[in-house]
ROTORKOL-560722 format. One record per residue (C-alpha): residue number from 1; residue in one letter; z, y, x. Coordinates in nm, 4 decimals, padded with zeros to 6 digits. Layout:
NUM, a, Z, Y, X
...
This chain:
1, m, -02.0798, 01.8415, 02.1552
2, k, -02.2679, 01.7720, 01.8330
3, s, -02.3532, 01.4182, 01.9457
4, k, -01.9828, 01.3449, 02.0082
5, n, -01.8966, 01.4638, 01.6576
6, w, -02.1753, 01.2491, 01.5140
7, i, -02.0532, 00.9414, 01.7030
8, l, -01.6941, 01.0064, 01.5930
9, a, -01.8067, 01.0392, 01.2295
10, i, -01.9937, 00.7079, 01.2512
11, l, -01.6946, 00.5317, 01.4082
12, l, -01.4530, 00.6678, 01.1474
13, t, -01.6844, 00.5734, 00.8614
14, t, -01.7411, 00.2245, 01.0012
15, s, -01.3699, 00.1619, 01.0529
16, a, -01.2909, 00.2879, 00.7032
17, l, -01.5515, 00.0554, 00.5513
18, c, -01.4222, -00.2406, 00.7524
19, f, -01.0673, -00.1601, 00.6471
20, a, -01.1669, -00.1352, 00.2813
21, k, -01.3454, -00.4707, 00.2909
22, a, -01.0598, -00.6480, 00.4699
23, t, -00.7629, -00.5189, 00.2712
24, n, -00.7136, -00.8423, 00.0777
25, q, -00.6651, -01.0473, 00.3947
26, w, -00.2892, -00.9864, 00.3877
27, l, -00.2608, -01.1825, 00.0616
28, k, -00.3656, -01.4998, 00.2431
29, k, -00.0705, -01.4659, 00.4818
30, v, 00.2043, -01.4532, 00.2181
31, p, 00.4152, -01.7713, 00.2108
32, q, 00.4475, -01.9300, -00.1342
33, a, 00.8260, -01.8818, -00.1412
34, d, 00.7794, -01.5072, -00.0889
35, r, 00.4914, -01.4916, -00.3355
36, n, 00.7195, -01.6253, -00.6102
37, r, 01.0050, -01.3796, -00.5534
38, v, 01.0985, -01.1628, -00.8514
39, n, 01.1993, -00.7977, -00.8307
40, p, 01.5629, -00.7702, -00.9474
41, y, 01.5003, -00.4013, -01.0272
42, a, 01.1818, -00.4441, -01.2295
43, g, 01.1602, -00.2085, -01.5252
44, k, 01.4939, -00.0387, -01.4568
45, p, 01.4478, 00.3377, -01.4988
46, e, 01.7054, 00.4257, -01.2315
47, a, 01.5289, 00.1962, -00.9827
48, v, 01.1905, 00.3490, -01.0678
49, a, 01.3322, 00.6998, -01.0095
50, a, 01.4864, 00.5959, -00.6775
51, g, 01.1630, 00.4206, -00.5823
52, a, 00.9620, 00.7366, -00.6512
53, i, 01.1780, 00.9315, -00.4067
54, l, 01.1584, 00.6547, -00.1473
55, f, 00.7816, 00.6310, -00.1909
56, h, 00.7345, 01.0035, -00.1370
57, n, 00.9636, 00.9978, 00.1690
58, n, 00.8160, 00.6863, 00.3318
59, c, 00.4749, 00.5951, 00.1916
60, a, 00.3029, 00.9142, 00.0764
61, q, 00.2205, 01.0299, 00.4274
62, c, -00.0346, 00.7459, 00.4495
63, h, -00.1121, 00.6577, 00.0885
64, g, -00.0949, 01.0100, -00.0578
65, n, 00.1463, 01.1643, -00.3062
66, d, -00.0591, 01.0129, -00.5879
67, a, -00.0838, 00.6715, -00.4113
68, a, -00.4621, 00.6938, -00.4375
69, g, -00.5097, 00.6624, -00.0615
70, k, -00.5345, 00.9135, 00.2167
71, f, -00.7762, 00.9240, 00.5080
72, s, -00.8624, 00.5591, 00.5786
73, r, -00.5454, 00.4234, 00.4173
74, p, -00.5989, 00.2315, 00.0948
75, s, -00.5138, 00.3291, -00.2565
76, l, -00.2151, 00.1514, -00.4036
77, r, -00.3709, 00.1896, -00.7472
78, t, -00.6411, -00.0701, -00.6887
79, e, -00.6745, -00.3776, -00.9043
80, e, -00.5848, -00.5890, -00.6011
81, v, -00.2491, -00.4163, -00.5534
82, r, -00.1758, -00.3960, -00.9256
83, n, -00.2454, -00.7711, -00.9577
84, a, -00.0314, -00.8678, -00.6575
85, t, 00.3023, -01.0252, -00.7432
86, d, 00.6212, -00.8353, -00.6711
87, g, 00.6972, -01.0993, -00.4088
88, e, 00.3645, -01.0417, -00.2351
89, l, 00.4280, -00.6681, -00.2227
90, a, 00.7828, -00.7250, -00.0970
91, w, 00.6488, -00.9480, 00.1804
92, l, 00.3951, -00.6830, 00.2830
93, l, 00.6567, -00.4079, 00.2905
94, k, 00.8890, -00.6211, 00.5014
95, s, 00.6265, -00.7762, 00.7318
96, g, 00.3676, -00.5023, 00.7464
97, d, 00.0138, -00.5501, 00.8667
98, v, 00.0364, -00.3684, 01.1965
99, y, -00.3183, -00.4676, 01.2924
100, r, -00.4454, -00.2679, 00.9939
101, g, -00.2014, 00.0212, 01.0319
102, m, 00.0661, -00.0864, 00.7818
103, p, 00.4049, -00.0638, 00.9566
104, r, 00.6870, -00.3085, 00.8990
105, w, 00.9481, -00.1618, 00.6697
106, s, 01.2015, -00.4365, 00.7452
107, g, 01.4461, -00.1663, 00.8607
108, l, 01.4477, -00.0272, 00.5077
109, p, 01.7156, -00.2050, 00.3023
110, e, 01.5759, -00.4742, 00.0737
111, q, 01.7081, -00.2949, -00.2356
112, e, 01.5054, 00.0125, -00.1427
113, r, 01.1901, -00.1925, -00.0855
114, w, 01.2316, -00.3428, -00.4343
115, q, 01.2808, 00.0065, -00.5775
116, i, 00.9534, 00.1204, -00.4195
117, i, 00.7815, -00.1760, -00.5836
118, a, 00.9432, -00.0898, -00.9194
119, y, 00.7961, 00.2584, -00.8839
120, m, 00.4549, 00.1253, -00.7804
121, r, 00.4440, -00.0792, -01.1008
122, t, 00.4472, 00.2448, -01.2996
123, l, 00.1266, 00.3661, -01.1350
124, g, -00.1913, 00.3251, -01.3302
125, p, -00.5370, 00.2633, -01.1894
126, s, -00.7019, 00.5342, -00.9857
127, s, -00.8992, 00.7864, -01.1830
128, f, -01.1656, 00.7636, -00.9116
129, p, -01.3971, 00.4678, -00.8563
130, e, -01.2771, 00.2816, -00.5480
131, g, -01.3828, 00.4552, -00.2291
132, q, -01.4964, 00.7749, -00.4071
133, k, -01.1963, 01.0013, -00.3769
């Protein structure tokens, strides 16, 4: 029994490390037209408030209530995410990255996806060094 737990721990650690190293791959898939899109709700307090609710209802189960990551799911407070354009984030929310565990949120109305992004823009960097939560 102990050897099975040890093997499981190694597999989980290895997959988490691979996931962490490969998280920027989605950026290479974003078409230029999507990359240049602008959030029509950027900086609007009512959109940020709505986005916070939507985030906690749809995203927190994987990324944590504080968006700092949960289990093997990445933090949304990383420099990579904070430096992504609104259009890149919108593309990821709509298209997902199913191979890496990010579902498509294309069923969520576009307005709500933009509101989530407006909320994400209010998040600061993680208070933990990356991978040390």
